[in-house]
mmCIF file of the C-alpha atoms, coordinates in Angstrom:
data_MODEL
# 
_entry.id   MODEL 
# 
loop_
_atom_site.group_PDB 
_atom_site.id 
_atom_site.type_symbol 
_atom_site.label_atom_id 
_atom_site.label_alt_id 
_atom_site.label_comp_id 
_atom_site.label_asym_id 
_atom_site.label_entity_id 
_atom_site.label_seq_id 
_atom_site.pdbx_PDB_ins_code 
_atom_site.Cartn_x 
_atom_site.Cartn_y 
_atom_site.Cartn_z 
_atom_site.occupancy 
_atom_site.B_iso_or_equiv 
_atom_site.pdbx_formal_charge 
_atom_site.auth_seq_id 
_atom_site.auth_comp_id 
_atom_site.auth_asym_id 
_atom_site.auth_atom_id 
_atom_site.pdbx_PDB_model_num 
ATOM 1   C CA . MET A 1 1   ? 124.076 183.587 159.867 1.00 0.00 ? 1   MET A CA 1 
ATOM 2   C CA . THR A 1 2   ? 123.826 181.154 157.146 1.00 0.00 ? 2   THR A CA 1 
ATOM 3   C CA . LYS A 1 3   ? 126.046 181.632 154.139 1.00 0.00 ? 3   LYS A CA 1 
ATOM 4   C CA . ALA A 1 4   ? 124.486 182.259 150.727 1.00 0.00 ? 4   ALA A CA 1 
ATOM 5   C CA . LEU A 1 5   ? 124.948 179.751 147.970 1.00 0.00 ? 5   LEU A CA 1 
ATOM 6   C CA . ARG A 1 6   ? 125.190 180.906 144.397 1.00 0.00 ? 6   ARG A CA 1 
ATOM 7   C CA . ILE A 1 7   ? 123.840 178.180 141.917 1.00 0.00 ? 7   ILE A CA 1 
ATOM 8   C CA . LEU A 1 8   ? 124.224 178.645 138.242 1.00 0.00 ? 8   LEU A CA 1 
ATOM 9   C CA . GLY A 1 9   ? 121.978 176.525 135.963 1.00 0.00 ? 9   GLY A CA 1 
ATOM 10  C CA . ILE A 1 10  ? 123.138 176.037 132.261 1.00 0.00 ? 10  ILE A CA 1 
ATOM 11  C CA . ASP A 1 11  ? 120.999 174.890 129.433 1.00 0.00 ? 11  ASP A CA 1 
ATOM 12  C CA . PRO A 1 12  ? 123.656 174.118 126.876 1.00 0.00 ? 12  PRO A CA 1 
ATOM 13  C CA . GLY A 1 13  ? 123.287 174.750 123.087 1.00 0.00 ? 13  GLY A CA 1 
ATOM 14  C CA . LEU A 1 14  ? 125.510 175.819 120.382 1.00 0.00 ? 14  LEU A CA 1 
ATOM 15  C CA . ARG A 1 15  ? 123.084 178.595 118.914 1.00 0.00 ? 15  ARG A CA 1 
ATOM 16  C CA . CYS A 1 16  ? 121.624 179.463 122.363 1.00 0.00 ? 16  CYS A CA 1 
ATOM 17  C CA . THR A 1 17  ? 123.080 178.724 125.779 1.00 0.00 ? 17  THR A CA 1 
ATOM 18  C CA . GLY A 1 18  ? 120.719 179.692 128.610 1.00 0.00 ? 18  GLY A CA 1 
ATOM 19  C CA . PHE A 1 19  ? 121.937 180.490 131.919 1.00 0.00 ? 19  PHE A CA 1 
ATOM 20  C CA . GLY A 1 20  ? 120.218 181.316 135.391 1.00 0.00 ? 20  GLY A CA 1 
ATOM 21  C CA . LEU A 1 21  ? 121.658 182.352 138.656 1.00 0.00 ? 21  LEU A CA 1 
ATOM 22  C CA . ILE A 1 22  ? 120.026 182.064 141.789 1.00 0.00 ? 22  ILE A CA 1 
ATOM 23  C CA . GLU A 1 23  ? 121.067 182.685 145.311 1.00 0.00 ? 23  GLU A CA 1 
ATOM 24  C CA . VAL A 1 24  ? 119.915 180.473 148.333 1.00 0.00 ? 24  VAL A CA 1 
ATOM 25  C CA . VAL A 1 25  ? 120.101 181.231 152.109 1.00 0.00 ? 25  VAL A CA 1 
ATOM 26  C CA . GLY A 1 26  ? 119.240 178.520 154.553 1.00 0.00 ? 26  GLY A CA 1 
ATOM 27  C CA . ARG A 1 27  ? 116.523 176.056 153.359 1.00 0.00 ? 27  ARG A CA 1 
ATOM 28  C CA . HIS A 1 28  ? 113.882 178.190 152.328 1.00 0.00 ? 28  HIS A CA 1 
ATOM 29  C CA . GLN A 1 29  ? 115.162 181.687 151.087 1.00 0.00 ? 29  GLN A CA 1 
ATOM 30  C CA . VAL A 1 30  ? 115.763 181.634 147.206 1.00 0.00 ? 30  VAL A CA 1 
ATOM 31  C CA . THR A 1 31  ? 116.449 184.705 145.150 1.00 0.00 ? 31  THR A CA 1 
ATOM 32  C CA . TYR A 1 32  ? 116.661 185.302 141.464 1.00 0.00 ? 32  TYR A CA 1 
ATOM 33  C CA . LEU A 1 33  ? 119.975 187.053 140.563 1.00 0.00 ? 33  LEU A CA 1 
ATOM 34  C CA . ALA A 1 34  ? 120.118 186.851 136.831 1.00 0.00 ? 34  ALA A CA 1 
ATOM 35  C CA . SER A 1 35  ? 119.347 185.060 133.696 1.00 0.00 ? 35  SER A CA 1 
ATOM 36  C CA . GLY A 1 36  ? 120.006 185.256 129.939 1.00 0.00 ? 36  GLY A CA 1 
ATOM 37  C CA . VAL A 1 37  ? 121.092 183.652 126.726 1.00 0.00 ? 37  VAL A CA 1 
ATOM 38  C CA . ILE A 1 38  ? 124.526 183.477 125.228 1.00 0.00 ? 38  ILE A CA 1 
ATOM 39  C CA . ARG A 1 39  ? 124.294 183.553 121.310 1.00 0.00 ? 39  ARG A CA 1 
ATOM 40  C CA . PRO A 1 40  ? 127.646 183.112 119.461 1.00 0.00 ? 40  PRO A CA 1 
ATOM 41  C CA . PRO A 1 41  ? 127.317 184.675 116.189 1.00 0.00 ? 41  PRO A CA 1 
ATOM 42  C CA . VAL A 1 42  ? 126.052 182.188 113.494 1.00 0.00 ? 42  VAL A CA 1 
ATOM 43  C CA . SER A 1 43  ? 128.382 183.590 110.914 1.00 0.00 ? 43  SER A CA 1 
ATOM 44  C CA . LEU A 1 44  ? 131.170 182.132 112.690 1.00 0.00 ? 44  LEU A CA 1 
ATOM 45  C CA . SER A 1 45  ? 132.497 178.696 112.110 1.00 0.00 ? 45  SER A CA 1 
ATOM 46  C CA . GLU A 1 46  ? 131.516 175.992 114.665 1.00 0.00 ? 46  GLU A CA 1 
ATOM 47  C CA . ALA A 1 47  ? 134.914 175.953 116.300 1.00 0.00 ? 47  ALA A CA 1 
ATOM 48  C CA . ASP A 1 48  ? 134.857 179.719 116.769 1.00 0.00 ? 48  ASP A CA 1 
ATOM 49  C CA . ARG A 1 49  ? 131.347 179.672 118.031 1.00 0.00 ? 49  ARG A CA 1 
ATOM 50  C CA . LEU A 1 50  ? 132.396 177.169 120.674 1.00 0.00 ? 50  LEU A CA 1 
ATOM 51  C CA . LYS A 1 51  ? 135.246 179.511 121.481 1.00 0.00 ? 51  LYS A CA 1 
ATOM 52  C CA . SER A 1 52  ? 132.908 182.496 121.874 1.00 0.00 ? 52  SER A CA 1 
ATOM 53  C CA . LEU A 1 53  ? 130.693 180.292 124.101 1.00 0.00 ? 53  LEU A CA 1 
ATOM 54  C CA . TYR A 1 54  ? 133.578 179.392 126.175 1.00 0.00 ? 54  TYR A CA 1 
ATOM 55  C CA . ALA A 1 55  ? 134.795 183.290 126.539 1.00 0.00 ? 55  ALA A CA 1 
ATOM 56  C CA . SER A 1 56  ? 131.373 184.274 127.391 1.00 0.00 ? 56  SER A CA 1 
ATOM 57  C CA . LEU A 1 57  ? 130.801 181.622 130.208 1.00 0.00 ? 57  LEU A CA 1 
ATOM 58  C CA . THR A 1 58  ? 134.113 182.585 131.438 1.00 0.00 ? 58  THR A CA 1 
ATOM 59  C CA . GLU A 1 59  ? 133.138 186.055 131.708 1.00 0.00 ? 59  GLU A CA 1 
ATOM 60  C CA . LEU A 1 60  ? 129.802 185.225 133.315 1.00 0.00 ? 60  LEU A CA 1 
ATOM 61  C CA . LEU A 1 61  ? 131.643 183.085 135.847 1.00 0.00 ? 61  LEU A CA 1 
ATOM 62  C CA . ALA A 1 62  ? 133.916 185.889 136.736 1.00 0.00 ? 62  ALA A CA 1 
ATOM 63  C CA . SER A 1 63  ? 131.088 188.301 137.251 1.00 0.00 ? 63  SER A CA 1 
ATOM 64  C CA . TYR A 1 64  ? 128.755 186.270 139.158 1.00 0.00 ? 64  TYR A CA 1 
ATOM 65  C CA . GLN A 1 65  ? 131.081 183.779 141.075 1.00 0.00 ? 65  GLN A CA 1 
ATOM 66  C CA . PRO A 1 66  ? 128.862 180.841 141.672 1.00 0.00 ? 66  PRO A CA 1 
ATOM 67  C CA . GLU A 1 67  ? 129.771 178.014 143.940 1.00 0.00 ? 67  GLU A CA 1 
ATOM 68  C CA . ILE A 1 68  ? 128.044 175.295 142.114 1.00 0.00 ? 68  ILE A CA 1 
ATOM 69  C CA . ALA A 1 69  ? 127.057 174.984 138.344 1.00 0.00 ? 69  ALA A CA 1 
ATOM 70  C CA . VAL A 1 70  ? 124.063 172.591 137.181 1.00 0.00 ? 70  VAL A CA 1 
ATOM 71  C CA . VAL A 1 71  ? 124.171 171.462 133.529 1.00 0.00 ? 71  VAL A CA 1 
ATOM 72  C CA . GLU A 1 72  ? 121.417 169.862 131.846 1.00 0.00 ? 72  GLU A CA 1 
ATOM 73  C CA . ARG A 1 73  ? 122.684 166.307 130.804 1.00 0.00 ? 73  ARG A CA 1 
ATOM 74  C CA . VAL A 1 74  ? 122.409 165.673 127.033 1.00 0.00 ? 74  VAL A CA 1 
ATOM 75  C CA . PHE A 1 75  ? 119.358 163.737 125.759 1.00 0.00 ? 75  PHE A CA 1 
ATOM 76  C CA . VAL A 1 76  ? 119.765 161.571 122.492 1.00 0.00 ? 76  VAL A CA 1 
ATOM 77  C CA . ASN A 1 77  ? 117.943 163.661 119.783 1.00 0.00 ? 77  ASN A CA 1 
ATOM 78  C CA . VAL A 1 78  ? 116.622 161.918 116.502 1.00 0.00 ? 78  VAL A CA 1 
ATOM 79  C CA . ASN A 1 79  ? 118.875 164.266 114.634 1.00 0.00 ? 79  ASN A CA 1 
ATOM 80  C CA . PRO A 1 80  ? 122.563 162.800 115.453 1.00 0.00 ? 80  PRO A CA 1 
ATOM 81  C CA . LYS A 1 81  ? 124.095 166.216 114.092 1.00 0.00 ? 81  LYS A CA 1 
ATOM 82  C CA . SER A 1 82  ? 121.965 168.231 116.711 1.00 0.00 ? 82  SER A CA 1 
ATOM 83  C CA . THR A 1 83  ? 122.980 165.845 119.374 1.00 0.00 ? 83  THR A CA 1 
ATOM 84  C CA . LEU A 1 84  ? 126.681 166.167 118.572 1.00 0.00 ? 84  LEU A CA 1 
ATOM 85  C CA . SER A 1 85  ? 126.452 169.869 118.612 1.00 0.00 ? 85  SER A CA 1 
ATOM 86  C CA . LEU A 1 86  ? 124.802 169.980 121.918 1.00 0.00 ? 86  LEU A CA 1 
ATOM 87  C CA . GLY A 1 87  ? 127.367 167.635 123.300 1.00 0.00 ? 87  GLY A CA 1 
ATOM 88  C CA . GLN A 1 88  ? 129.962 169.840 122.196 1.00 0.00 ? 88  GLN A CA 1 
ATOM 89  C CA . ALA A 1 89  ? 128.407 173.080 123.683 1.00 0.00 ? 89  ALA A CA 1 
ATOM 90  C CA . ARG A 1 90  ? 127.807 170.953 126.904 1.00 0.00 ? 90  ARG A CA 1 
ATOM 91  C CA . GLY A 1 91  ? 131.529 170.149 126.871 1.00 0.00 ? 91  GLY A CA 1 
ATOM 92  C CA . VAL A 1 92  ? 132.744 173.520 126.485 1.00 0.00 ? 92  VAL A CA 1 
ATOM 93  C CA . ALA A 1 93  ? 130.471 174.534 129.391 1.00 0.00 ? 93  ALA A CA 1 
ATOM 94  C CA . ILE A 1 94  ? 131.948 172.065 131.534 1.00 0.00 ? 94  ILE A CA 1 
ATOM 95  C CA . ALA A 1 95  ? 135.240 172.988 130.769 1.00 0.00 ? 95  ALA A CA 1 
ATOM 96  C CA . ALA A 1 96  ? 134.779 176.647 131.562 1.00 0.00 ? 96  ALA A CA 1 
ATOM 97  C CA . LEU A 1 97  ? 133.335 175.591 134.775 1.00 0.00 ? 97  LEU A CA 1 
ATOM 98  C CA . ALA A 1 98  ? 136.230 173.136 135.528 1.00 0.00 ? 98  ALA A CA 1 
ATOM 99  C CA . ALA A 1 99  ? 138.702 175.741 134.609 1.00 0.00 ? 99  ALA A CA 1 
ATOM 100 C CA . THR A 1 100 ? 137.348 178.093 137.361 1.00 0.00 ? 100 THR A CA 1 
ATOM 101 C CA . ASN A 1 101 ? 137.146 175.316 139.880 1.00 0.00 ? 101 ASN A CA 1 
ATOM 102 C CA . ILE A 1 102 ? 133.425 175.508 140.273 1.00 0.00 ? 102 ILE A CA 1 
ATOM 103 C CA . GLU A 1 103 ? 131.615 172.338 141.173 1.00 0.00 ? 103 GLU A CA 1 
ATOM 104 C CA . VAL A 1 104 ? 129.602 170.726 138.564 1.00 0.00 ? 104 VAL A CA 1 
ATOM 105 C CA . LYS A 1 105 ? 126.373 168.746 138.904 1.00 0.00 ? 105 LYS A CA 1 
ATOM 106 C CA . GLU A 1 106 ? 124.278 167.384 136.047 1.00 0.00 ? 106 GLU A CA 1 
ATOM 107 C CA . LEU A 1 107 ? 120.481 166.754 136.027 1.00 0.00 ? 107 LEU A CA 1 
ATOM 108 C CA . THR A 1 108 ? 118.500 165.215 133.152 1.00 0.00 ? 108 THR A CA 1 
ATOM 109 C CA . PRO A 1 109 ? 115.632 167.074 131.616 1.00 0.00 ? 109 PRO A CA 1 
ATOM 110 C CA . LEU A 1 110 ? 113.337 164.472 133.134 1.00 0.00 ? 110 LEU A CA 1 
ATOM 111 C CA . LYS A 1 111 ? 114.474 165.006 136.661 1.00 0.00 ? 111 LYS A CA 1 
ATOM 112 C CA . ILE A 1 112 ? 114.343 168.866 136.106 1.00 0.00 ? 112 ILE A CA 1 
ATOM 113 C CA . LYS A 1 113 ? 110.805 168.857 134.810 1.00 0.00 ? 113 LYS A CA 1 
ATOM 114 C CA . GLN A 1 114 ? 109.635 166.576 137.683 1.00 0.00 ? 114 GLN A CA 1 
ATOM 115 C CA . SER A 1 115 ? 111.269 168.687 140.191 1.00 0.00 ? 115 SER A CA 1 
ATOM 116 C CA . ILE A 1 116 ? 109.782 172.089 138.917 1.00 0.00 ? 116 ILE A CA 1 
ATOM 117 C CA . VAL A 1 117 ? 106.478 171.091 137.250 1.00 0.00 ? 117 VAL A CA 1 
ATOM 118 C CA . GLY A 1 118 ? 105.714 167.655 138.926 1.00 0.00 ? 118 GLY A CA 1 
ATOM 119 C CA . THR A 1 119 ? 105.864 165.797 135.692 1.00 0.00 ? 119 THR A CA 1 
ATOM 120 C CA . GLY A 1 120 ? 108.710 164.797 133.336 1.00 0.00 ? 120 GLY A CA 1 
ATOM 121 C CA . ARG A 1 121 ? 106.493 165.423 130.485 1.00 0.00 ? 121 ARG A CA 1 
ATOM 122 C CA . ALA A 1 122 ? 106.001 168.991 131.119 1.00 0.00 ? 122 ALA A CA 1 
ATOM 123 C CA . ASP A 1 123 ? 106.587 171.466 128.061 1.00 0.00 ? 123 ASP A CA 1 
ATOM 124 C CA . LYS A 1 124 ? 108.842 174.426 127.969 1.00 0.00 ? 124 LYS A CA 1 
ATOM 125 C CA . ALA A 1 125 ? 105.737 176.756 128.733 1.00 0.00 ? 125 ALA A CA 1 
ATOM 126 C CA . GLN A 1 126 ? 104.873 175.017 131.784 1.00 0.00 ? 126 GLN A CA 1 
ATOM 127 C CA . VAL A 1 127 ? 108.565 175.176 132.968 1.00 0.00 ? 127 VAL A CA 1 
ATOM 128 C CA . ALA A 1 128 ? 108.879 178.790 132.242 1.00 0.00 ? 128 ALA A CA 1 
ATOM 129 C CA . HIS A 1 129 ? 105.456 179.348 134.180 1.00 0.00 ? 129 HIS A CA 1 
ATOM 130 C CA . MET A 1 130 ? 106.705 177.392 137.241 1.00 0.00 ? 130 MET A CA 1 
ATOM 131 C CA . VAL A 1 131 ? 110.041 179.104 137.259 1.00 0.00 ? 131 VAL A CA 1 
ATOM 132 C CA . CYS A 1 132 ? 108.218 182.439 137.184 1.00 0.00 ? 132 CYS A CA 1 
ATOM 133 C CA . ARG A 1 133 ? 106.041 181.429 139.935 1.00 0.00 ? 133 ARG A CA 1 
ATOM 134 C CA . LEU A 1 134 ? 109.031 180.059 142.138 1.00 0.00 ? 134 LEU A CA 1 
ATOM 135 C CA . LEU A 1 135 ? 111.095 183.041 141.832 1.00 0.00 ? 135 LEU A CA 1 
ATOM 136 C CA . SER A 1 136 ? 108.329 185.451 141.890 1.00 0.00 ? 136 SER A CA 1 
ATOM 137 C CA . LEU A 1 137 ? 109.299 187.127 138.390 1.00 0.00 ? 137 LEU A CA 1 
ATOM 138 C CA . PRO A 1 138 ? 107.172 189.720 136.844 1.00 0.00 ? 138 PRO A CA 1 
ATOM 139 C CA . ARG A 1 139 ? 107.322 187.988 133.660 1.00 0.00 ? 139 ARG A CA 1 
ATOM 140 C CA . PRO A 1 140 ? 108.768 184.726 132.169 1.00 0.00 ? 140 PRO A CA 1 
ATOM 141 C CA . PRO A 1 141 ? 112.340 184.691 130.969 1.00 0.00 ? 141 PRO A CA 1 
ATOM 142 C CA . SER A 1 142 ? 112.983 183.121 127.513 1.00 0.00 ? 142 SER A CA 1 
ATOM 143 C CA . SER A 1 143 ? 112.667 179.525 127.131 1.00 0.00 ? 143 SER A CA 1 
ATOM 144 C CA . ASP A 1 144 ? 116.645 178.854 127.588 1.00 0.00 ? 144 ASP A CA 1 
ATOM 145 C CA . ALA A 1 145 ? 116.968 181.129 130.398 1.00 0.00 ? 145 ALA A CA 1 
ATOM 146 C CA . ALA A 1 146 ? 113.863 179.560 131.977 1.00 0.00 ? 146 ALA A CA 1 
ATOM 147 C CA . ASP A 1 147 ? 115.455 176.093 131.629 1.00 0.00 ? 147 ASP A CA 1 
ATOM 148 C CA . ALA A 1 148 ? 118.625 177.141 132.957 1.00 0.00 ? 148 ALA A CA 1 
ATOM 149 C CA . LEU A 1 149 ? 116.927 178.666 136.060 1.00 0.00 ? 149 LEU A CA 1 
ATOM 150 C CA . ALA A 1 150 ? 114.877 175.404 136.309 1.00 0.00 ? 150 ALA A CA 1 
ATOM 151 C CA . CYS A 1 151 ? 118.234 173.450 136.577 1.00 0.00 ? 151 CYS A CA 1 
ATOM 152 C CA . ALA A 1 152 ? 119.450 175.603 139.394 1.00 0.00 ? 152 ALA A CA 1 
ATOM 153 C CA . LEU A 1 153 ? 115.923 175.302 141.239 1.00 0.00 ? 153 LEU A CA 1 
ATOM 154 C CA . ALA A 1 154 ? 115.807 171.525 140.565 1.00 0.00 ? 154 ALA A CA 1 
ATOM 155 C CA . PHE A 1 155 ? 119.372 171.147 142.123 1.00 0.00 ? 155 PHE A CA 1 
ATOM 156 C CA . TRP A 1 156 ? 118.402 173.314 145.132 1.00 0.00 ? 156 TRP A CA 1 
ATOM 157 C CA . HIS A 1 157 ? 115.012 171.292 145.558 1.00 0.00 ? 157 HIS A CA 1 
ATOM 158 C CA . ALA A 1 158 ? 116.906 168.031 145.670 1.00 0.00 ? 158 ALA A CA 1 
ATOM 159 C CA . GLN A 1 159 ? 119.200 169.447 148.501 1.00 0.00 ? 159 GLN A CA 1 
ATOM 160 C CA . THR A 1 160 ? 116.202 170.616 150.654 1.00 0.00 ? 160 THR A CA 1 
ATOM 161 C CA . PRO A 1 161 ? 114.695 168.085 152.984 1.00 0.00 ? 161 PRO A CA 1 
# 
């Protein structure tokens, strides 16, 4: 019997960090387990929001115990402040994963979109639609959760011959 592999996708952000968890058995059986968005309170300082994000991710990791996590790689934004905040949230996510000894993989948004939709220029609605179809979900998750599920699915697709 083939062991199940839990893959956690993370779409990092300081305001909203999407997460999506799938379980894969063999080469072709993929199951949706969970998804959602972590929203640290905006009333907190930036440092405390990062601390809150770390605590929420640590709790999520303890609950679902994934073997592999796939984090979306930072892209350079036109707004340097947004890029910096995104990088900080990404760093906190990677630190939480490393602290719990979970293997971390990274994929660019272009690779994720190519894998899920077939084009690197896909918009968020197209990604959400395909995630919904690939996982047989009754309705699309929020865009941040869909992006996180797309991370996990894209990694799995890259492993499947």
